[in-house]
C-alpha positions in Angstrom: 107.2 106.3 82.7 104.3 107.0 85.2 105.1 104.4 87.6 108.7 106.0 87.5 107.4 109.4 88.3 104.3 107.6 91.4 107.8 105.9 93.1 109.7 109.2 93.1 106.7 110.7 95.3 105.9 110.3 98.5 103.2 107.7 98.0 105.9 105.6 96.3 108.9 106.4 99.3 105.9 104.8 101.9 105.4 102.2 99.1 108.9 101.0 98.6 109.4 101.5 102.5 106.4 99.2 103.0 107.1 96.8 100.6 110.9 96.1 101.9 109.1 95.8 105.2 106.8 92.7 103.6 109.7 91.4 102.2 112.0 91.1 105.4 108.5 89.7 107.2 108.0 87.0 104.9 111.5 85.9 104.6 112.0 85.8 108.4 108.6 84.0 108.7 109.3 81.3 106.2 113.1 81.1 107.7 115.7 78.8 106.2 116.6 80.0 102.8 114.5 82.3 102.4 116.2 84.5 104.9 117.8 85.7 101.6 114.5 87.2 101.0 114.9 88.9 104.1 117.9 90.6 102.9 116.8 91.6 99.3 114.2 93.6 101.7 116.8 96.2 102.7 117.2 97.5 99.5 113.5 98.9 98.8 114.2 100.0 102.2 116.9 102.1 101.7 116.4 103.4 98.1 112.9 104.7 99.9 115.0 106.3 102.7 117.1 107.6 100.0 114.4 109.1 98.0 115.9 107.0 94.8 114.1 104.7 92.4 116.4 102.1 91.5 114.0 101.3 88.3 114.2 104.8 86.9 117.7 104.1 84.5 115.5 101.6 83.1 113.5 104.1 81.4 116.0 106.6 81.2 114.9 108.9 83.8 116.7 110.4 87.0 117.6 107.7 89.8 116.1 111.0 92.4 113.1 113.1 91.1 114.6 116.9 90.4 111.6 118.4 90.4 109.7 119.1 93.9 105.7 119.2 94.0 
């Protein structure tokens, strides 16, 4: 649950965007079938930009942080 709370903060959003960028870079560098990895890298980028944590429902938490810190 603490991980979900962290991912719903600004630090978590930046971490998801950075992770997505790293996945895209790795997929492009490796090429071939690894380009699928680059496509999957878009998911954490868009989730970070939208401010949602896609893992939150697994922990019975809301997708978006309802509290402002």
